[in-house]
VOZALUM-26443 format. One record per residue: residue in one letter; x, y, z of N, C-alpha, C in turn. Coordinates in steps of 0.001 Angstrom, whole numbers. Example, Ala and Ser with C-alpha at 12.3 -4.5 7.8 and 13.67 -1.06 7.14 Angstrom:
VOZALUM-26443
("A", (13190, -5690, 7800), (12300, -4500, 7800), (13200, -3300, 7800))
("S", (12850, -2250, 7080), (13670, -1060, 7140), (12900, 30, 7870))
This chain:
VOZALUM-26443
("M", (671, -1286, 59), (-89, 116, 206), (772, 1140, 102))
("S", (418, 2130, -805), (1415, 3424, -992), (1157, 4293, 262))
("T", (2135, 4990, 815), (2083, 5784, 1671), (2038, 7367, 1309))
("L", (1841, 7433, -29), (1689, 8844, -649), (221, 9078, -642))
("K", (-376, 9800, 286), (-1608, 10187, 320), (-2287, 11562, 259))
("S", (-1176, 12366, 374), (-1558, 13834, 357), (-513, 14564, -447))
("L", (-832, 15460, -1456), (179, 16093, -2283), (-303, 17500, -2067))
("L", (605, 18356, -2111), (584, 19838, -2259), (1386, 20591, -3138))
("V", (574, 21075, -4284), (1356, 21697, -5467), (1305, 23200, -5596))
("H", (2211, 23663, -5699), (2224, 25378, -5591), (1865, 25765, -6946))
("V", (1024, 26660, -7045), (522, 27288, -8163), (810, 28736, -8089))
("D", (1184, 29308, -9289), (1156, 30800, -9588), (679, 31204, -10864))
("A", (922, 32449, -11383), (186, 32633, -12512), (1059, 32491, -13877))
("S", (2244, 31728, -13784), (3212, 31329, -14617), (2487, 30100, -15499))
("P", (2842, 29964, -16823), (2441, 28778, -17684), (2865, 27499, -17047))
("Q", (4264, 27468, -16300), (4630, 26218, -15916), (3849, 25658, -14698))
("A", (2987, 26399, -14242), (2234, 25868, -13306), (1133, 24781, -13801))
("A", (698, 24721, -14920), (-23, 23723, -15661), (662, 22344, -15482))
("V", (2233, 22561, -15798), (2667, 21056, -15821), (2800, 20412, -14140))
("R", (3104, 21359, -13414), (2992, 20987, -11966), (1596, 20287, -11561))
("L", (657, 20985, -12078), (-826, 20603, -11775), (-947, 19277, -12334))
("Q", (-568, 18922, -13534), (-729, 17725, -14255), (171, 16585, -13560))
("L", (1108, 17022, -13021), (2103, 15880, -12246), (1255, 15550, -11102))
("A", (1014, 16542, -10297), (209, 16191, -9007), (-1101, 15495, -9145))
("E", (-1735, 15658, -10175), (-3010, 14845, -10553), (-2625, 13409, -11108))
("Q", (-1583, 13310, -11732), (-906, 12028, -12187), (-446, 11356, -10948))
("L", (232, 11909, -10036), (588, 10977, -8928), (-577, 10819, -7944))
("A", (-1422, 11659, -7758), (-2769, 11234, -6872), (-3426, 10069, -7544))
("L", (-3558, 10045, -8744), (-4328, 9085, -9443), (-3692, 7682, -9097))
("A", (-2254, 7810, -9421), (-1546, 6414, -9360), (-1302, 6084, -8013))
("H", (-1450, 6770, -6857), (-1336, 6269, -5462), (-2524, 6520, -4750))
("G", (-3675, 6763, -5290), (-4951, 6933, -4318), (-4808, 8054, -3361))
("A", (-4238, 9112, -3946), (-3956, 10228, -3027), (-4751, 11473, -3310))
("Q", (-4995, 12383, -2449), (-5600, 13672, -2593), (-4666, 14740, -2921))
("A", (-4725, 15387, -3931), (-3858, 16701, -4104), (-4534, 18059, -3817))
("T", (-3820, 18710, -3472), (-4277, 20180, -3247), (-3308, 21293, -3871))
("A", (-3884, 22081, -4682), (-3091, 23135, -5318), (-3277, 24320, -4553))
("I", (-2169, 24961, -4268), (-2111, 26223, -3341), (-1489, 27249, -4220))
("Y", (-2486, 28414, -4343), (-2187, 29693, -5039), (-1380, 30674, -4134))
("A", (-89, 30772, -4171), (638, 31691, -3341), (1596, 32383, -4053))
("V", (1307, 33838, -3995), (2462, 34634, -4805), (2722, 35804, -3842))
("V", (3738, 36459, -4404), (3958, 37991, -3796), (3070, 38801, -4466))
("S", (2396, 39642, -3671), (1576, 40574, -4398), (2275, 41628, -5005))
("A", (1287, 42395, -5699), (2026, 43384, -6781), (2655, 44619, -5805))
("L", (2062, 44883, -4795), (2392, 45976, -3858), (3869, 45839, -3432))
("L", (4203, 44389, -3213), (5568, 44061, -2617), (6640, 44017, -3934))
("R", (5937, 43511, -5135), (6644, 43398, -6258), (7153, 44536, -6767))
("Y", (6314, 45714, -6898), (6559, 47037, -7202), (6401, 48010, -6093))
("P", (7099, 47989, -5185), (7221, 48801, -4038), (7157, 50496, -4407))
("M", (8226, 50827, -5379), (8223, 52191, -5666), (7081, 52512, -6501))
("A", (6101, 51798, -6936), (5017, 52311, -7640), (4118, 53277, -6852))
("M", (4082, 53031, -5534), (3455, 53646, -4434), (3875, 55064, -4563))
("A", (5256, 55527, -4829), (5769, 56612, -4764), (5104, 57446, -5675))
("A", (4447, 56854, -6937), (3843, 57603, -7945), (2459, 58405, -7472))
("G", (2104, 57891, -6272), (662, 58403, -5917), (-84, 57382, -5418))
("G", (-1147, 57788, -4496), (-2044, 56974, -4090), (-2986, 56011, -4873))
("D", (-3256, 56612, -6142), (-4085, 56113, -6982), (-3513, 54726, -7600))
("M", (-2078, 54481, -7356), (-1622, 53233, -7663), (-2122, 51912, -7096))
("A", (-2611, 52157, -5895), (-2949, 50989, -5125), (-4256, 50101, -5906))
("P", (-5047, 50933, -6345), (-6218, 49965, -6981), (-5448, 49391, -8173))
("M", (-4788, 50067, -8874), (-4114, 49333, -10213), (-3230, 48177, -9674))
("L", (-2520, 48189, -8682), (-1831, 47172, -8291), (-2852, 45941, -7769))
("A", (-3763, 46327, -7147), (-4850, 45428, -6513), (-5325, 44625, -8002))
("E", (-5685, 45449, -9068), (-6229, 44863, -10323), (-5104, 43795, -10865))
("V", (-3898, 44183, -10907), (-2971, 43260, -11237), (-2930, 41993, -10603))
("D", (-3022, 41768, -9083), (-3133, 40917, -8463), (-4565, 40114, -8781))
("Q", (-5491, 40738, -9053), (-6794, 39894, -9375), (-6500, 39215, -10776))
("Q", (-6089, 40074, -11801), (-5795, 39394, -13089), (-4954, 38014, -13029))
("R", (-3871, 38193, -12201), (-3053, 36912, -11907), (-3799, 35960, -11423))
("L", (-4666, 36134, -10412), (-5261, 35168, -9670), (-6274, 34607, -10649))
("E", (-7166, 35341, -11344), (-8140, 34843, -12298), (-7369, 33881, -13295))
("A", (-6307, 34411, -13837), (-5486, 33704, -14766), (-5069, 32095, -14395))
("A", (-4597, 32159, -12886), (-4326, 30739, -12428), (-5500, 29901, -12221))
("R", (-6611, 30725, -11828), (-7905, 29998, -11654), (-8312, 29127, -13162))
("K", (-8218, 29945, -14120), (-8537, 29395, -15488), (-7737, 28370, -15794))
("R", (-6363, 28504, -15435), (-5509, 27295, -16055), (-5773, 26180, -14956))
("Y", (-6070, 26245, -13797), (-6370, 25179, -12966), (-7451, 24444, -13616))
("A", (-8659, 25148, -13778), (-9940, 24699, -14436), (-9843, 23913, -15574))
("E", (-8917, 24600, -16425), (-8679, 23698, -17662), (-7695, 22744, -17583))
("T", (-6828, 22449, -16469), (-6141, 21509, -16529), (-6080, 20183, -15767))
("V", (-6842, 20333, -14572), (-7144, 19191, -13847), (-8712, 19188, -13545))
("K", (-9047, 17933, -12927), (-10254, 17872, -12304), (-10432, 18105, -10663))
("P", (-11317, 18930, -10395), (-11395, 19355, -8907), (-11534, 18049, -7990))
("A", (-12124, 17170, -8495), (-12096, 16071, -7647), (-10934, 15147, -7410))
("H", (-9875, 15595, -8305), (-8567, 14866, -7837), (-7422, 15897, -7489))
("V", (-7904, 17181, -7710), (-6863, 18247, -6969), (-7979, 19407, -6529))
("A", (-7609, 19641, -5375), (-8352, 20661, -4689), (-7693, 22062, -4899))
("W", (-8540, 23132, -4493), (-7812, 24546, -4861), (-7919, 25325, -3585))
("L", (-6784, 25969, -3238), (-6645, 26683, -1926), (-5877, 27821, -2489))
("E", (-6306, 29127, -1892), (-5737, 30425, -2094), (-5199, 31012, -951))
("C", (-3942, 31391, -1113), (-3389, 32274, 19), (-2938, 33515, -428))
("S", (-2657, 34418, 604), (-2157, 35640, 110), (-1330, 36286, 1137))
("G", (-229, 36905, 681), (839, 37446, 1774), (2093, 36989, 1311))
("Q", (2487, 36061, 2076), (3909, 35455, 1866), (4092, 34044, 1496))
("P", (4256, 33946, 292), (4240, 32502, -415), (5020, 31481, 327))
("I", (6377, 32074, 710), (7111, 30769, 1500), (6563, 30369, 2764))
("A", (6084, 31278, 3544), (5429, 31047, 4701), (4122, 30251, 4540))
("D", (3226, 30950, 3624), (2113, 30017, 3146), (2348, 28606, 2756))
("V", (3101, 28409, 1957), (3275, 27023, 1328), (4031, 26001, 2379))
("A", (4910, 26659, 3185), (5488, 26010, 4127), (4444, 25387, 5234))
("Q", (3705, 26281, 5650), (2716, 26177, 6492), (1706, 24967, 6210))
("Q", (1216, 24977, 4829), (347, 24063, 4387), (1137, 22785, 4147))
("A", (2638, 22850, 4147), (3180, 21617, 3669), (3373, 20700, 4955))
("F", (2851, 21193, 6059), (3086, 20166, 7133), (2061, 19044, 7063))
("Y", (942, 19283, 6315), (-134, 18515, 6216), (-107, 17535, 4761))
("A", (1127, 17636, 4264), (1335, 16820, 3007), (2415, 15890, 2972))
("D", (2447, 14881, 2296), (3435, 13846, 2260), (4562, 14267, 1204))
("L", (3960, 15277, 284), (5200, 15443, -763), (4422, 16637, -1418))
("L", (5532, 17567, -1687), (5195, 18800, -2378), (5481, 18824, -4072))
("V", (4769, 19353, -4752), (5397, 19721, -6027), (5471, 21142, -6307))
("L", (6832, 21253, -6656), (7235, 22893, -6920), (7975, 22990, -8153))
("G", (8134, 24311, -8519), (8707, 24666, -9795), (10203, 25416, -9750))
("Q", (10926, 24970, -10449), (12358, 25471, -10731), (12033, 26993, -11091))
("R", (12847, 27912, -10590), (12759, 29410, -11057), (13285, 29431, -12469))
("G", (12738, 30080, -13359), (13214, 30283, -14617), (14726, 30901, -14832))
("A", (15386, 30665, -16005), (16564, 31244, -16204), (16540, 32873, -16043))
("D", (15620, 33417, -16624), (15297, 34650, -16705), (14601, 35242, -15351))
("E", (15372, 35780, -14360), (14813, 35940, -13110), (13911, 37032, -13137))
("N", (13843, 38086, -14143), (12842, 39146, -14129), (11548, 38685, -14569))
("R", (11406, 37541, -15264), (10281, 36961, -15674), (9465, 36473, -14517))
("D", (10229, 35487, -13675), (9328, 34710, -12912), (9488, 35685, -11361))
("V", (8519, 36488, -11301), (8483, 37425, -10181), (7380, 37106, -9120))
("D", (6475, 36068, -9439), (5612, 35543, -8587), (5930, 34999, -7093))
("V", (7289, 34683, -7009), (7724, 33890, -5897), (9070, 34602, -5721))
("P", (9819, 34655, -4666), (11049, 35062, -4341), (12270, 34114, -5040))
("A", (13157, 34484, -5329), (14387, 33656, -5997), (14734, 32412, -5254))
("D", (14623, 32567, -3824), (14871, 31263, -3020), (13636, 30593, -2548))
("F", (12692, 30642, -3388), (11463, 30025, -2965), (11544, 28472, -2738))
("V", (12066, 27628, -3680), (12146, 26278, -3536), (12985, 25924, -2358))
("S", (14358, 26336, -2086), (15171, 25965, -1130), (14563, 26633, 263))
("S", (13843, 27749, 370), (13348, 28202, 1702), (12167, 27310, 2004))
("V", (11266, 26982, 1179), (10160, 25948, 1637), (10711, 24739, 1960))
("L", (11708, 24155, 1306), (12193, 22796, 1848), (12798, 22898, 3239))
("I", (13454, 23945, 3473), (14052, 23871, 4836), (13076, 24512, 5691))
("A", (12089, 25322, 5414), (11028, 25787, 6470), (10148, 24586, 6765))
("S", (9690, 23939, 5920), (8669, 22856, 6087), (9295, 21576, 6400))
("G", (10456, 21112, 6216), (11039, 20089, 6323), (10344, 18664, 5511))
("R", (9479, 19065, 4499), (9071, 18149, 3614), (9553, 17924, 2363))
("P", (9517, 16777, 2059), (10144, 16422, 538), (9259, 17165, -624))
("A", (10041, 17431, -1663), (9426, 18028, -2874), (9981, 17380, -3987))
("I", (9072, 17317, -5206), (9580, 17261, -6536), (9595, 18406, -7096))
("V", (10813, 18871, -7486), (10921, 20041, -8161), (10810, 20019, -9677))
("L", (10065, 20569, -10418), (10067, 20508, -11942), (10877, 21499, -12512))
("P", (11620, 21096, -13418), (12478, 22087, -14204), (11676, 23202, -14952))
("H", (11970, 24287, -15108), (11220, 25424, -15852), (10970, 25052, -17154))
("I", (11811, 24236, -17721), (11689, 23879, -19205), (10856, 22824, -19611))
("A", (10246, 22175, -18556), (9267, 21173, -18654), (7946, 21680, -19345))
("T", (7535, 20678, -20320), (6075, 21181, -21029), (5206, 20125, -20730))
("T", (5426, 18887, -20353), (4665, 17906, -19883), (5195, 17017, -18879))
("P", (4556, 16711, -18024), (4905, 15841, -16842), (5658, 14449, -17267))
("A", (6547, 14307, -16554), (7317, 12930, -16819), (6582, 11742, -16254))
("K", (6715, 10509, -16596), (6202, 9147, -16179), (6924, 8820, -14969))
("L", (8064, 9134, -14619), (8784, 8954, -13580), (9207, 7268, -13456))
("E", (9167, 6752, -14496), (9671, 5462, -14709), (11218, 4759, -14524))
("R", (12008, 5667, -14794), (13351, 5587, -14567), (13944, 6377, -13587))
("V", (14339, 5953, -12503), (14899, 6929, -11441), (16442, 6650, -11226))
("L", (16983, 7885, -10741), (18391, 7823, -10374), (18438, 8225, -9010))
("I", (19098, 7549, -7930), (19003, 8060, -6569), (20682, 8554, -6181))
("A", (20757, 9550, -5906), (22061, 10140, -5563), (22233, 9770, -4201))
("W", (22947, 8663, -3709), (22890, 8119, -2442), (24129, 8710, -1595))
("K", (24077, 9226, -422), (25328, 9355, 602), (24749, 8727, 1934))
("P", (25549, 8517, 2721), (24870, 7776, 4120), (24803, 9195, 5066))
("T", (23715, 9883, 4695), (23126, 11068, 5531), (21955, 11173, 5652))
("R", (21534, 11860, 6749), (19859, 11853, 6907), (19133, 12588, 5929))
("E", (19810, 13683, 5248), (19109, 14022, 4067), (18952, 13061, 2891))
("S", (19888, 12322, 2428), (19775, 11415, 1464), (18687, 10247, 1913))
("A", (18707, 9883, 3019), (17874, 8796, 3611), (16570, 9370, 3587))
("R", (16107, 10597, 4019), (14786, 11056, 3901), (14287, 11131, 2616))
("A", (15129, 11557, 1634), (14855, 11729, 192), (14425, 10218, -129))
("V", (15161, 9356, 87), (14988, 8013, -395), (13627, 7276, 100))
("T", (13339, 7692, 1384), (11986, 7277, 1894), (10772, 7947, 1510))
("A", (10997, 9160, 1177), (9968, 9947, 432), (9747, 9507, -720))
("A", (10703, 9033, -1528), (10327, 8443, -2963), (9945, 7312, -3054))
("L", (9952, 6331, -1983), (9550, 5028, -1855), (8239, 4637, -2672))
("P", (7171, 5222, -2605), (6076, 4979, -3377), (6175, 5073, -4890))
("I", (7100, 6129, -5135), (7523, 6312, -6759), (8374, 5178, -7159))
("L", (9528, 4857, -6314), (10331, 3828, -6602), (9798, 2408, -6876))
("Q", (8678, 2258, -5879), (7931, 918, -6033), (7093, 578, -7293))
("Q", (7038, 1833, -8031), (6385, 1805, -9456), (6934, 1987, -10412))
("A", (8264, 2155, -10297), (9474, 2607, -11342), (9801, 1328, -12013))
("R", (10187, 1358, -13250), (10400, 244, -14160), (12066, 23, -13740))
("K", (12969, 1000, -13364), (14434, 969, -13377), (14708, 1914, -12253))
("V", (15530, 1294, -11282), (16078, 2270, -10391), (17465, 2127, -10181))
("T", (18395, 3053, -10257), (19908, 3113, -10101), (20272, 3951, -8979))
("V", (21212, 3413, -8208), (21718, 4127, -7132), (23123, 4618, -7297))
("A", (23359, 5669, -7405), (24666, 6206, -7671), (25483, 6983, -6454))
("S", (26513, 6426, -6032), (27357, 7096, -5149), (28604, 7667, -5618))
("F", (29025, 8806, -4969), (30160, 9596, -5628), (31156, 9635, -4485))
("D", (32373, 9173, -4517), (33269, 9281, -3632), (33817, 10729, -3551))
("E", (33530, 11423, -2322), (33929, 12667, -2544), (34986, 12956, -1294))
("G", (35744, 11883, -932), (36788, 11877, -81), (36325, 11666, 1356))
("E", (34871, 11326, 1530), (34295, 11003, 2833), (34000, 9571, 2884))
("E", (33226, 9041, 3896), (33026, 7615, 4198), (32367, 6955, 2821))
("A", (33013, 6031, 2405), (32216, 5510, 1324), (30667, 4813, 1585))
("A", (29927, 5005, 713), (28434, 4648, 919), (28554, 3109, 859))
("A", (27790, 2373, 1571), (27936, 1047, 1725), (26623, 550, 819))
("E", (27117, -131, -402), (26183, -829, -1349), (25166, -1681, -875))
("A", (25858, -2603, 31), (24785, -3614, 427), (23676, -3131, 1413))
("G", (23866, -1819, 2087), (23120, -1159, 2805), (21825, -481, 2397))
("I", (22175, 153, 1209), (21020, 823, 654), (20173, -10, -434))
("L", (21038, -1067, -1028), (20264, -1895, -1742), (19339, -2838, -948))
("G", (19875, -3239, 135), (19120, -4165, 1077), (17663, -3429, 1545))
("Y", (17861, -1998, 1905), (16916, -1431, 2406), (15697, -1279, 1363))
("L", (16366, -1172, -35), (15345, -867, -1005), (14547, -2216, -1401))
("R", (15377, -3232, -1241), (14786, -4608, -1567), (13585, -4994, -355))
("Q", (13906, -4430, 1089), (12710, -4730, 1971), (11645, -4002, 1528))
("H", (11511, -3034, 782), (10447, -2261, 271), (10290, -2619, -1219))
("G", (10549, -3703, -1768), (10116, -4226, -2927), (10527, -3610, -4074))
("V", (11975, -2752, -3993), (12560, -1974, -4920), (13795, -2771, -5365))
("Q", (14111, -3223, -6607), (15294, -3849, -7106), (16088, -2699, -7747))
("A", (17342, -2619, -7286), (18087, -1484, -7898), (19447, -1941, -8275))
("T", (20026, -1336, -9150), (21669, -1587, -9182), (22536, -407, -8681))
("F", (23555, -678, -8585), (24447, 391, -7809), (25722, 763, -8674))
("K", (25766, 2166, -8682), (27045, 2547, -9338), (27921, 3525, -8506))
("R", (29257, 3223, -8456), (30060, 3897, -7617), (30884, 4852, -8671))
("A", (31075, 6094, -8325), (32136, 6908, -9058), (32783, 7664, -8350))
("V", (33979, 8197, -8721), (34793, 9027, -8130), (34461, 10521, -8451))
("A", (34341, 11300, -7471), (33992, 12774, -7929), (35113, 13419, -8680))
("S", (34799, 13917, -9671), (35991, 14671, -10451), (36255, 16028, -10088))
("K", (37161, 16579, -10488), (37511, 17893, -10038), (36341, 19045, -10413))
("A", (35550, 18665, -11264), (34425, 19409, -11593), (33445, 19393, -10494))
("E", (32349, 20359, -10558), (31446, 20319, -9628), (30614, 18903, -9446))
("V", (30433, 18429, -8479), (29683, 17148, -8424), (28368, 17251, -8864))
("G", (27645, 18164, -8792), (26336, 18523, -9125), (26126, 18330, -10657))
("E", (27236, 19006, -11317), (27151, 18728, -12728), (27315, 17256, -13358))
("Q", (28277, 16812, -12554), (28586, 15270, -12620), (27260, 14489, -12646))
("L", (26560, 14854, -11606), (25446, 14010, -11108), (24283, 14205, -12265))
("L", (24140, 15532, -12639), (23132, 15826, -13952), (23689, 15055, -15188))
("S", (24890, 14989, -15434), (25347, 14305, -16404), (25094, 12826, -16474))
("L", (25130, 12228, -15269), (24965, 10850, -15160), (23592, 10583, -15132))
("A", (22443, 11604, -14717), (21164, 11446, -14988), (20835, 11366, -16726))
("A", (21502, 12147, -17354), (21286, 12191, -18676), (21631, 10820, -19210))
("D", (22858, 10294, -19000), (23421, 9082, -19482), (22399, 8128, -19139))
("E", (21873, 8102, -17979), (20993, 7013, -17570), (19491, 6981, -18131))
("Q", (19327, 8442, -18754), (17899, 8746, -19271), (16873, 8545, -18333))
("A", (17295, 9204, -17240), (16505, 9023, -15920), (15263, 10092, -16187))
("D", (14117, 9837, -15382), (12954, 10545, -15446), (12740, 11373, -14196))
("L", (13614, 10920, -13289), (13497, 11685, -12024), (14780, 11298, -11140))
("L", (15430, 12420, -10637), (16363, 12329, -9539), (16073, 12547, -8359))
("V", (16492, 11599, -7216), (16323, 11709, -5999), (17495, 11575, -5113))
("M", (17436, 13125, -4408), (18792, 13460, -3551), (18569, 14344, -2380))
("G", (19318, 14218, -1557), (19363, 15110, -293), (19613, 16521, -790))
("C", (18808, 17417, 76), (19135, 18820, -277), (19900, 19217, 865))
("Y", (21198, 19880, 682), (22342, 20271, 1854), (22414, 21608, 1912))
("G", (22504, 22204, 3117), (22676, 23492, 3284), (22635, 23749, 4807))
("H", (22618, 25036, 5188), (22860, 25398, 6533), (22297, 26911, 6881))
("G", (21813, 27313, 7797), (21441, 28765, 8040), (19831, 28560, 8210))
("R", (19266, 29845, 8598), (17878, 30025, 8640), (17008, 29993, 7327))
("A", (15875, 29889, 7353), (15285, 29760, 6099), (15567, 30868, 4948))
("R", (15388, 32103, 5205), (15811, 32944, 4305), (17212, 33459, 4267))
("E", (18026, 32938, 4862), (19506, 32974, 5025), (20224, 31737, 4633))
("W", (19650, 30958, 3953), (20166, 29476, 3876), (21162, 29558, 2709))
("V", (22283, 28823, 2937), (23421, 28754, 2163), (23150, 27429, 1735))
("L", (23071, 27102, 283), (22942, 25927, -184), (24332, 25176, -248))
("G", (24523, 23960, -310), (25757, 23103, -637), (26091, 23305, -2145))
("G", (27216, 23123, -2594), (27473, 23258, -3923), (26562, 22364, -4727))
("A", (26531, 21158, -4810), (25791, 20006, -5364), (24255, 20408, -5669))
("S", (23714, 20673, -4325), (22267, 21020, -4229), (22033, 22614, -5040))
("R", (22823, 23478, -4877), (22741, 24627, -5673), (22924, 24535, -7057))
("T", (23750, 23597, -7566), (23916, 23445, -9167), (22517, 22631, -9490))
("V", (22112, 21615, -8789), (20998, 20984, -9449), (19898, 21883, -9593))
("I", (19652, 22521, -8369), (18378, 23415, -8447), (18312, 24434, -9437))
("A", (19661, 24993, -9697), (19860, 26036, -10731), (19670, 25419, -12317))
("S", (20385, 24175, -12384), (20510, 23606, -13732), (19711, 22273, -14029))
("M", (18889, 21865, -13192), (18132, 20604, -13603), (17575, 20675, -15013))
("T", (17293, 19582, -15456), (16626, 19454, -16757), (15462, 18276, -16648))
("I", (15516, 17576, -15425), (14454, 16694, -15189), (13941, 16836, -13747))
("P", (12886, 16406, -13485), (12369, 16656, -12020), (13277, 15930, -11134))
("V", (13218, 16629, -9857), (14316, 16147, -8763), (13505, 16163, -7613))
("L", (13568, 14953, -6922), (12849, 14806, -5540), (13765, 15042, -4397))
("M", (13565, 16031, -3761), (14639, 16598, -2697), (14171, 16465, -1416))
("S", (14764, 16400, -273), (14688, 16488, 1032), (15667, 16941, 1863))
("H", (15229, 17813, 2738), (16384, 18324, 3628), (16386, 17589, 4873))
């Protein structure tokens, strides 16, 4: 029986929100789960604070901008998924805090990578994904901004390290791994304690997941880039990895591999801190 019973998918006014909605509905149907779409964005007043300096009559105009974005998101939701599969929730104020708060009641989040053009995606802060992960403590599937349709998640690559973050990511991914056609566990020797092949493969077998193991030596290049390259070689539909960093939510400093993957992903990534 799948333990994936509740999903929370972040929705904003961007076209990429439709792909996140589709994946959430796909996962909900595959696992007998209930998904909830949460509309949470930065208000126009906070996006354009200098506009108020032009005069008090700007407030109604900014409110109209917010209303138009909300209506566009509602329309996209109605055209993309069925309400019976994906419920709708609206929040206003601070998207990081709003999504993190609702995430406490979800098994898995579905979030979107920030686009390469930072001036285009202004619905949420630049550190939205990493901040929600650390503030909520919940795992999330992050979709690349280039995604046009949701992947089937049939070929999965696990980036394994004997750490709590990696273990949490694998545990969160188990319902997906159990339905996958191919699972590969990759371990990069970064000069630390070598990952035990028997331990992780045995754990997966106990949960009905047959996987193969690959060990590689970390090159002088960024490990995150090496990991993304391996995911491409394996034709993976999903990458599972721990998310590493330190500091408070809005002051969080990402580890090198985590930062690279979040910035450069081309496939969905299931991450957990």
